[in-house]
VEXDREN-2710 file (C-alpha; in Angstrom, 1 decimal):
% VEXDREN-2710
k/r/px/py/pz
1/MET/94.3/52.5/208.9
2/LYS/96.4/54.8/211.1
3/LEU/94.5/57.6/213.0
4/THR/96.4/60.3/211.1
5/ASP/95.3/58.7/207.8
6/ARG/91.7/58.7/209.0
7/LEU/91.9/62.3/210.0
8/LEU/93.5/63.2/206.6
9/ARG/90.7/61.4/204.7
10/VAL/88.0/63.2/206.8
11/LEU/89.6/66.5/206.0
12/LEU/89.8/65.7/202.3
13/LEU/86.2/64.7/202.2
14/LEU/85.2/67.9/204.0
15/CYS/87.2/69.9/201.5
16/LEU/85.5/68.0/198.7
17/ALA/82.1/68.6/200.2
18/VAL/82.8/72.3/200.4
19/SER/83.9/72.4/196.8
20/CYS/80.7/70.7/195.8
21/GLU/78.4/72.6/198.1
22/LYS/76.4/74.0/195.2
23/GLU/75.5/70.5/194.0
24/PRO/72.1/69.1/194.9
25/ALA/72.0/67.1/198.2
26/GLU/71.4/63.8/196.4
27/LYS/74.7/64.2/194.5
28/GLN/76.9/64.4/197.6
29/GLU/79.4/61.6/197.6
30/THR/79.7/58.7/200.0
31/VAL/83.2/57.2/199.4
32/ASN/84.5/53.9/200.8
33/GLU/87.7/54.5/202.7
34/ASP/89.6/52.2/200.4
35/VAL/88.8/54.3/197.4
36/THR/91.5/56.7/196.2
37/ILE/89.9/58.1/193.0
38/PHE/86.3/58.9/192.5
39/GLY/84.1/61.1/190.3
40/GLU/81.4/61.1/187.7
41/VAL/80.9/61.1/184.0
42/THR/78.2/63.4/182.7
43/SER/76.8/64.8/179.4
44/ASP/74.7/68.0/179.6
45/GLY/74.7/67.6/183.4
46/LYS/73.3/64.1/183.3
47/GLY/75.2/61.1/184.6
48/ILE/76.1/58.4/182.1
49/ASN/75.7/54.8/183.2
50/GLY/78.1/52.0/182.4
51/VAL/81.1/54.0/181.3
52/VAL/84.4/52.0/181.9
53/ILE/86.9/53.8/184.1
54/SER/90.4/52.7/184.6
55/ASP/93.8/53.7/186.1
56/GLY/95.6/51.4/183.6
57/ILE/95.4/48.5/186.0
58/GLU/92.0/48.3/187.7
59/VAL/88.7/48.7/185.8
60/THR/85.3/49.8/187.1
61/LEU/82.0/51.1/185.7
62/THR/79.9/54.2/186.4
63/ASP/76.6/53.6/188.1
64/LYS/73.2/54.8/186.9
65/ASP/74.0/58.3/188.1
66/GLY/77.3/58.3/186.3
67/ARG/79.4/58.0/189.4
68/TYR/82.4/55.8/189.9
69/ALA/84.9/54.9/192.7
70/LEU/88.2/53.2/192.1
71/LYS/90.7/51.7/194.5
72/SER/94.0/52.6/192.8
73/ASP/97.7/52.7/193.8
74/LYS/98.1/55.4/191.2
75/SER/101.2/53.8/189.9
76/GLN/100.3/54.6/186.3
77/GLY/99.9/58.3/187.1
78/SER/96.5/58.8/185.4
79/VAL/92.9/57.8/185.2
80/PHE/90.9/57.5/182.0
81/MET/87.4/56.7/180.7
82/SER/86.8/54.4/177.8
83/VAL/84.8/56.9/175.9
84/PRO/81.4/55.3/175.2
85/SER/79.9/55.0/171.8
86/GLY/77.7/57.8/170.7
87/TYR/79.8/60.4/172.6
88/GLU/83.0/62.4/172.3
89/PRO/85.1/63.8/175.1
90/LEU/85.9/67.4/175.3
91/SER/88.9/68.6/173.4
92/ASP/92.1/70.4/174.1
93/GLY/92.7/71.5/170.5
94/VAL/92.9/68.2/168.6
95/LEU/93.7/66.2/171.8
96/PRO/90.7/64.4/173.3
97/LYS/90.3/64.9/177.1
98/PHE/89.5/61.3/178.0
99/PHE/92.1/61.1/180.8
100/ALA/93.4/63.1/183.7
101/ARG/96.8/63.1/185.4
102/LEU/96.7/62.3/189.1
103/THR/98.3/64.8/191.4
104/ARG/97.9/63.5/194.9
105/ARG/99.9/60.9/196.8
106/PRO/98.9/57.3/196.4
107/ASN/96.9/57.1/199.6
108/GLU/95.2/60.4/199.2
109/LEU/91.6/60.7/197.9
110/GLU/91.1/62.7/194.7
111/ARG/88.2/63.5/192.4
112/VAL/88.3/63.3/188.7
113/ASP/85.2/64.1/186.6
114/PHE/84.7/63.6/182.9
115/LYS/82.3/65.3/180.5
116/LEU/81.0/64.0/177.2
117/VAL/79.3/65.5/174.2
118/PRO/76.7/63.4/172.2
119/ALA/77.8/62.5/168.7
120/ASP/76.1/60.8/165.8
121/GLN/78.5/57.9/165.0
122/SER/76.2/55.8/162.9
123/SER/78.9/56.3/160.2
124/TYR/82.3/57.8/160.7
125/ARG/85.9/57.8/159.4
126/MET/89.0/56.8/161.3
127/LEU/92.5/57.9/160.0
128/ALA/95.6/56.0/161.0
129/PHE/98.8/57.9/160.9
130/GLY/101.9/55.7/161.0
131/ASP/105.5/57.0/161.8
132/MET/105.7/60.8/161.3
133/HIS/109.2/61.2/162.7
134/LEU/109.2/65.0/163.2
135/ALA/112.6/66.2/164.1
136/GLY/113.1/69.7/162.7
137/ARG/115.7/68.6/160.2
138/SER/116.5/71.4/157.7
139/PHE/118.2/69.0/155.3
140/CYS/114.9/67.3/154.3
141/SER/112.5/70.0/155.4
142/ASP/110.4/67.5/157.4
143/ILE/108.2/70.2/159.0
144/SER/107.2/71.8/155.7
145/GLN/106.5/68.3/154.3
146/PHE/104.4/67.5/157.3
147/ARG/102.4/70.7/157.0
148/GLU/101.5/69.7/153.4
149/PHE/100.2/66.4/154.8
150/ALA/98.3/68.2/157.6
151/SER/96.7/70.5/155.1
152/GLU/95.5/67.6/153.0
153/VAL/94.0/65.9/156.1
154/ASN/92.3/69.1/157.2
155/GLU/90.7/69.3/153.7
156/LEU/89.6/65.7/154.0
157/VAL/88.0/66.4/157.4
158/ALA/86.3/69.6/156.3
159/SER/84.8/67.9/153.2
160/SER/83.6/64.8/155.2
161/ASP/79.8/64.4/155.8
162/VAL/80.6/62.0/158.7
163/PRO/82.6/62.6/161.9
164/VAL/86.4/62.0/161.5
165/TYR/88.8/60.8/164.1
166/ALA/92.5/59.8/164.0
167/LEU/94.9/57.4/165.6
168/THR/98.6/57.7/165.5
169/LEU/100.6/54.5/165.4
170/GLY/103.7/55.7/167.2
171/ASP/107.0/57.4/166.4
172/MET/105.6/60.8/166.1
173/THR/109.0/62.1/167.0
174/TRP/112.6/60.9/166.7
175/ASP/114.4/60.6/170.0
176/LEU/117.8/60.9/168.3
177/PHE/117.0/64.6/167.6
178/TRP/115.4/65.6/170.9
179/GLU/118.5/67.3/172.1
180/SER/120.6/68.0/169.0
181/ASN/117.7/69.7/167.2
182/ASN/115.7/70.7/170.3
183/TYR/112.7/68.9/168.8
184/GLY/110.8/66.5/170.9
185/LEU/107.3/65.6/172.1
186/GLU/106.6/69.1/173.4
187/GLU/107.4/70.6/170.0
188/TYR/105.4/67.8/168.3
189/ARG/102.4/68.6/170.5
190/ARG/102.6/72.3/169.5
191/GLU/103.0/71.4/165.9
192/ILE/99.8/69.3/165.7
193/GLN/97.8/71.9/167.6
194/ARG/99.0/74.4/165.1
195/ASP/98.5/72.4/161.9
196/PHE/95.4/70.2/162.5
197/SER/91.8/71.3/163.2
198/GLY/88.3/69.9/163.2
199/PHE/88.9/66.4/164.6
200/GLN/90.3/64.5/167.6
201/ILE/93.6/62.6/167.5
202/TYR/94.2/59.7/169.8
203/HIS/97.8/58.6/170.2
204/SER/99.9/55.4/170.4
205/MET/103.5/55.2/171.6
206/GLY/106.4/54.2/169.4
207/ASN/110.0/53.2/170.3
208/HIS/111.3/56.6/169.2
209/ASP/108.8/58.3/171.6
210/ASN/110.6/56.9/174.7
211/ASP/112.9/59.3/176.6
212/PRO/116.4/57.9/176.2
213/SER/117.7/59.9/179.1
214/PHE/116.0/57.5/181.5
215/VAL/116.8/54.0/182.4
216/GLY/113.9/51.5/182.4
217/ASP/110.6/51.2/180.6
218/ALA/108.4/53.1/183.0
219/ALA/110.7/56.1/183.4
220/ALA/111.3/56.3/179.6
221/GLU/107.5/56.5/179.1
222/SER/107.1/59.4/181.5
223/THR/107.8/62.2/179.1
224/TYR/105.3/60.8/176.5
225/GLU/102.7/60.4/179.2
226/GLN/103.2/64.0/180.4
227/MET/103.1/65.4/176.9
228/LEU/100.3/63.3/175.3
229/CYS/98.4/60.6/177.1
230/PRO/98.6/57.2/178.8
231/ASN/100.6/54.5/177.0
232/HIS/97.6/52.2/177.0
233/TYR/93.9/52.8/177.1
234/SER/90.6/52.1/175.2
235/PHE/87.7/54.1/173.8
236/ASN/84.7/53.4/171.6
237/VAL/83.4/55.0/168.4
238/GLY/80.1/53.9/166.9
239/GLY/79.8/50.2/167.4
240/GLU/83.5/49.5/167.5
241/HIS/85.9/49.2/170.5
242/TYR/89.4/50.6/170.1
243/ILE/92.3/49.6/172.2
244/VAL/95.7/51.3/172.3
245/LEU/98.7/49.3/173.5
246/ASP/102.4/50.0/174.0
247/ASP/104.3/47.0/172.6
248/VAL/107.7/48.6/173.0
249/GLN/109.4/47.3/176.2
250/TYR/112.2/49.8/176.6
251/ASN/115.1/48.1/178.4
252/ASN/117.7/50.8/178.7
253/THR/120.3/49.9/181.2
254/SER/122.2/53.1/180.7
255/GLN/121.2/56.6/179.5
256/GLY/121.1/57.0/175.8
257/GLN/121.2/53.3/175.0
258/ARG/117.8/53.2/173.1
259/SER/117.4/49.5/173.2
260/PHE/113.9/47.8/173.4
261/LEU/112.1/44.6/172.9
262/PRO/108.9/44.3/170.8
263/GLN/106.5/42.9/173.4
264/ILE/103.6/43.9/175.6
265/SER/104.2/44.0/179.3
266/LYS/102.4/41.6/181.7
267/GLU/100.8/44.5/183.4
268/GLN/99.2/45.7/180.1
269/LEU/98.0/42.2/179.3
270/ALA/96.4/41.9/182.7
271/TRP/94.6/45.3/182.1
272/LEU/93.7/44.2/178.5
273/LYS/91.9/41.1/179.8
274/LYS/89.9/43.3/182.3
275/ASP/89.0/45.8/179.6
276/LEU/87.9/43.1/177.2
277/GLU/85.6/41.6/179.8
278/GLN/83.5/44.7/179.4
279/VAL/83.1/44.2/175.6
280/ASP/80.6/41.9/173.9
281/ARG/82.3/39.3/171.8
282/SER/80.3/40.4/168.7
283/THR/81.7/43.9/168.9
284/PRO/84.4/44.6/166.3
285/VAL/87.7/45.3/168.2
286/LEU/90.4/47.5/166.6
287/VAL/93.9/47.5/168.3
288/ALA/96.4/50.2/167.6
289/MET/100.1/49.7/168.5
290/HIS/103.5/50.5/167.0
291/VAL/105.3/47.3/166.3
292/PRO/103.3/44.9/164.1
293/LEU/101.8/41.8/165.4
294/TYR/102.8/39.9/162.3
295/ARG/105.7/40.3/159.8
296/ASN/104.7/40.5/156.2
297/ASP/105.3/36.7/155.8
298/ALA/102.7/36.2/158.6
299/SER/105.4/35.1/161.1
300/SER/105.1/36.6/164.5
301/TYR/106.8/40.0/165.2
302/ILE/106.4/40.7/168.8
303/TYR/108.0/38.4/171.4
304/ASN/104.9/37.4/173.4
305/PHE/102.7/37.0/170.3
306/SER/100.8/33.9/171.6
307/GLU/99.9/35.6/174.9
308/VAL/98.5/38.6/173.1
309/ILE/96.3/36.9/170.6
310/ARG/94.8/34.6/173.2
311/CYS/93.3/37.7/174.8
312/PHE/91.1/38.0/171.8
313/SER/89.8/34.4/171.7
314/GLY/86.1/34.3/171.1
315/PHE/85.8/37.7/169.5
316/ASP/84.2/37.8/166.0
317/TYR/86.5/40.3/164.5
318/VAL/89.8/41.9/165.6
319/GLN/91.7/44.3/163.4
320/PHE/95.3/45.5/164.3
321/LEU/96.5/48.9/163.0
322/THR/100.3/49.1/163.2
323/GLY/103.3/51.0/162.0
324/HIS/107.1/50.8/162.6
325/THR/108.2/49.2/159.4
326/HIS/107.7/52.1/156.9
327/VAL/106.2/49.7/154.4
328/VAL/102.6/48.7/153.6
329/TYR/101.3/45.2/154.0
330/ASN/98.3/43.2/155.3
331/VAL/98.0/39.9/157.0
332/ASP/94.6/38.1/156.9
333/MET/94.1/35.6/159.7
334/LEU/90.3/35.9/159.8
335/SER/89.8/32.3/158.9
336/ARG/91.9/31.1/161.9
337/SER/90.4/30.2/165.3
338/ILE/91.2/33.6/166.6
339/HIS/89.9/36.0/163.9
340/ILE/92.6/38.7/163.2
341/PHE/93.3/41.0/160.3
342/GLU/96.3/43.4/160.5
343/ASN/97.0/46.5/158.4
344/ASN/100.6/47.6/158.6
345/SER/100.1/51.2/157.5
346/GLY/103.3/52.4/156.0
347/ALA/104.5/55.8/157.2
348/VAL/103.4/59.4/156.9
349/CYS/107.1/60.3/156.6
350/GLY/107.8/57.5/154.0
351/ALA/111.5/56.9/154.3
352/TRP/112.0/59.5/157.0
353/TRP/111.0/62.4/154.7
354/MET/114.2/61.7/152.6
355/THR/112.9/61.0/149.0
356/ASP/110.8/64.0/148.4
357/THR/113.0/67.0/149.2
358/ALA/116.5/65.7/149.8
359/CYS/116.6/63.3/146.8
360/LYS/114.4/65.5/144.5
361/ALA/112.2/62.6/143.6
362/GLY/109.1/64.8/143.6
363/MET/107.4/62.2/145.8
364/ASN/107.5/60.8/149.3
365/LEU/108.2/57.1/149.2
366/CYS/108.2/54.3/151.7
367/SER/111.1/51.8/151.3
368/ASP/108.8/49.3/149.5
369/GLY/107.9/51.9/146.8
370/ALA/104.5/52.7/148.4
371/PRO/103.8/56.5/148.6
372/GLY/104.2/58.0/152.1
373/GLY/100.7/58.3/153.5
374/TYR/98.1/57.1/155.8
375/ARG/95.2/54.7/156.1
376/VAL/91.6/55.8/155.8
377/LEU/88.9/53.5/157.4
378/ASP/85.3/54.1/156.7
379/VAL/82.9/52.6/159.2
380/ASP/79.1/52.2/159.1
381/GLY/76.5/49.8/160.2
382/THR/77.4/47.3/157.5
383/GLY/81.1/47.0/158.4
384/ILE/84.6/48.4/158.0
385/SER/86.3/49.2/154.8
386/TRP/89.7/50.9/154.2
387/ARG/92.2/52.1/151.7
388/TYR/95.8/53.4/151.9
389/LYS/96.0/57.0/150.9
390/GLY/99.3/58.4/149.5
391/THR/99.8/62.0/150.6
392/GLY/99.2/64.2/147.6
393/CYS/97.8/61.3/145.6
394/ALA/94.3/60.7/144.3
395/ASP/92.2/58.2/146.2
396/ASP/92.3/55.8/143.3
397/PHE/96.2/55.8/143.1
398/GLN/96.6/52.2/144.4
399/PHE/99.4/50.9/142.2
400/ARG/102.4/51.9/140.1
401/THR/103.6/50.3/136.9
402/TYR/107.1/49.9/135.5
403/ASP/108.1/49.1/132.0
404/ARG/111.1/46.8/132.7
405/ASN/112.5/47.4/129.2
406/GLN/113.1/51.0/130.2
407/ILE/115.0/50.3/133.5
408/CYS/118.8/50.0/133.4
409/MET/120.4/51.4/136.6
410/ASP/124.0/50.9/135.5
411/VAL/126.8/52.4/137.4
412/ASP/128.0/54.7/134.7
413/GLY/124.6/56.2/134.2
414/TRP/123.4/56.4/137.8
415/VAL/126.3/56.7/140.2
416/PRO/129.3/57.9/138.0
417/HIS/130.8/60.0/140.8
418/ALA/130.4/57.4/143.7
419/THR/133.4/55.8/145.3
420/ASP/134.4/52.4/144.1
421/ASP/133.1/50.8/147.3
422/ASP/129.7/52.6/146.9
423/LYS/129.5/51.6/143.2
424/ALA/130.0/48.0/144.2
425/THR/127.4/48.3/146.9
426/PHE/125.0/50.0/144.5
427/THR/125.5/47.3/141.9
428/HIS/124.7/44.6/144.4
429/SER/121.7/46.5/145.7
430/VAL/120.0/47.0/142.3
431/GLY/120.7/43.5/141.2
432/SER/119.1/42.7/137.8
433/TYR/117.8/46.2/137.5
434/GLY/121.4/47.1/136.6
435/GLN/121.1/45.4/133.3
436/LYS/119.1/46.3/130.2
437/SER/116.2/43.9/129.5
438/THR/114.3/43.2/126.3
439/ALA/112.0/40.6/127.8
440/ASN/108.9/43.0/127.6
441/GLN/108.2/42.5/131.3
442/VAL/105.9/44.9/133.1
443/LEU/106.0/45.3/136.9
444/ILE/103.0/46.4/139.0
445/ASN/103.5/47.5/142.6
446/VAL/100.1/47.1/144.4
447/TRP/101.1/48.3/147.9
448/ASP/97.9/47.6/149.9
449/TYR/97.4/44.2/148.4
450/ASP/96.1/41.2/150.3
451/PRO/95.1/37.8/148.8
452/SER/91.5/38.9/148.3
453/TRP/92.6/41.5/145.7
454/LYS/92.4/40.6/142.0
455/ILE/94.8/41.8/139.3
456/SER/94.2/41.3/135.6
457/VAL/96.2/42.6/132.6
458/SER/95.2/42.3/129.0
459/GLU/97.1/43.0/125.7
460/ASN/95.0/43.5/122.6
461/GLY/92.1/41.8/124.3
462/ARG/94.2/38.8/125.4
463/GLN/94.6/38.1/129.1
464/LEU/98.2/37.9/130.3
465/ASP/99.4/35.6/133.1
466/VAL/100.0/37.7/136.3
467/ARG/102.7/36.4/138.6
468/GLN/103.2/37.5/142.2
469/LEU/106.9/38.0/142.8
470/LYS/108.5/37.3/146.1
471/ASN/111.2/39.3/148.0
472/VAL/111.8/41.8/145.2
473/LYS/112.7/45.5/145.4
474/ASP/110.9/48.5/144.1
475/PRO/113.0/50.1/141.3
476/LEU/111.7/53.6/141.9
477/TYR/112.9/53.7/145.5
478/LEU/116.3/52.4/144.4
479/ALA/116.5/55.2/141.9
480/ALA/115.1/58.0/143.9
481/TYR/116.9/57.3/147.2
482/GLU/119.8/54.9/147.0
483/ALA/121.2/56.1/143.6
484/TYR/121.0/59.7/144.8
485/GLU/122.7/59.0/148.1
486/TYR/125.6/57.0/146.6
487/GLU/126.1/59.5/143.8
488/HIS/126.4/62.4/146.2
489/GLY/128.6/60.7/148.7
490/TYR/125.9/60.3/151.4
491/SER/125.4/57.2/153.5
492/VAL/122.5/55.0/152.7
493/SER/120.8/54.7/156.1
494/TYR/117.5/53.4/154.8
495/PRO/118.1/50.8/152.1
496/CYS/115.4/49.5/149.9
497/GLY/113.5/46.6/151.4
498/THR/112.0/43.6/149.7
499/THR/108.3/43.1/149.2
500/ASP/105.8/40.5/148.1
501/HIS/103.3/43.0/146.6
502/ILE/105.0/43.5/143.2
503/PHE/103.5/41.5/140.3
504/SER/104.8/40.7/136.8
505/VAL/103.4/40.2/133.3
506/THR/105.1/39.5/130.0
507/ALA/103.8/41.3/127.0
508/SER/104.4/40.1/123.4
509/SER/105.7/43.4/122.2
510/PRO/107.8/46.3/123.6
511/THR/105.3/48.9/122.2
512/SER/101.9/47.3/123.0
513/THR/99.3/49.0/125.2
514/LEU/98.2/47.1/128.3
515/GLU/94.9/47.4/130.1
516/ILE/95.5/46.9/133.8
517/LYS/92.6/46.3/136.3
518/VAL/93.1/46.0/140.0
519/THR/90.1/45.1/142.3
520/ASP/90.5/45.5/146.0
521/ARG/88.8/43.3/148.7
522/PHE/85.8/45.7/148.8
523/GLY/85.1/45.5/145.1
524/ARG/86.5/48.9/144.2
525/VAL/88.2/48.9/140.8
526/TYR/91.3/50.8/139.8
527/THR/92.5/50.9/136.2
528/GLN/95.4/52.1/134.1
529/GLN/95.8/52.1/130.3
530/MET/99.6/51.6/130.1
531/THR/101.1/53.0/126.9
532/ARG/104.5/51.5/126.2
533/PRO/107.3/52.2/126.1
534/GLN/106.8/53.9/129.4
535/ALA/109.7/56.1/130.6
536/PHE/111.4/55.3/134.0
537/TYR/112.6/57.9/136.5
538/GLU/115.6/59.9/135.4
539/PRO/118.8/60.0/137.5
540/ARG/119.4/63.1/139.5
END
């Protein structure tokens, strides 16, 4: 080390000693000259042993007095603690203060302390918020719709008898509107601080949260990291270990390009392995990231899929919480050699807030017909259970039924004023829904379905054969969004997707009443007595 560097370090240590002169003598620091970050983790003035501290690359633990020292090149720009179970960090509004931004040069020593508050986490609730896409668009009133969602969440938190936390799953904003609407991550941060209260929100980064004015992944992440938090980190709640990853590799080669690859960087994977070394293999691990690990057909979604899942080899239970798709699906791989379950959790904004206000559907829909909403996970000493909660919907609203005899989305009735080209496109999109049917078919869209669910339908005491359909569209989304857009001369930017969570039965009569019973993987039962004929959505 150069003499000037040694003198600088001595001066820094003297300054730190002066700043800590009121501390007891036994708490004065002795810092190795290779260390660039040091500090302590305390609760009620007492040091907490064994807390994981990281700069996003290196990992260390606090000692019996709660002290840590880290040799860091500070390239990630922050240091964070993996909040230990049984504690909460302090809060800045709804944002947990589990990290600190580094302000000194890479070779300069700096101190970062963390404080914790004890919390009873024997039971708790975790909320997962997929794709909110706030952009300040007057056309669809996204902010007012979001505030209705936030009000519902606040009521849920206030009425809960256990602690509540939340994780976003990326795309809180929409980079396309950062400049044109002057609505970006700073405005989003102000919005959540205004609208939410009573719980802490941890964040994950999405592709639309990258700054398109920069070239390269690290630079594009910088605005997010300044406004919200590091792009990867971990924390613990109760007996579970949570990991947040950034699986959007932004590869802008010019400003405004907005291109990315769905993969996790080698640097993150190296950190992930170090983080998991501190976790017992019997500990349930929950991983939040934006782009799904699996597609809904169980094929891999992210490019370096194999490298990622190998990191979790040997763990008893790993659950991924993802967004990006604006649809709801689950992938159960718990019986495989690496035990993974994935919840792809739809979108708070549904189809970008379009179907509720702009299309006058009276409901916020995802493009698979699921309601716009969020996932609720309940955790206690016996395990983890969950349900998908449609915003504004009852907890037991877990499926929607359609009387196929009442669906006929013909051109003359639904898009009479559309252009000839749009009429042709609409006809192709709705497919067989464009023709009247007398087959007495009933469709049941069970959006949070996985193969452990059971669906039974009876007619006059007789059980009907239930068939799972493949790659079909939800008729309500076609009616509420696509038909409206074509009829009013708008472009259909978010066409209806196909799904595998729609089921079919055939009744013996067009007027019989059906008893529908749906049982989820946790044994909860949802029922509907379907009186037919059942009217379909009316064209707008």
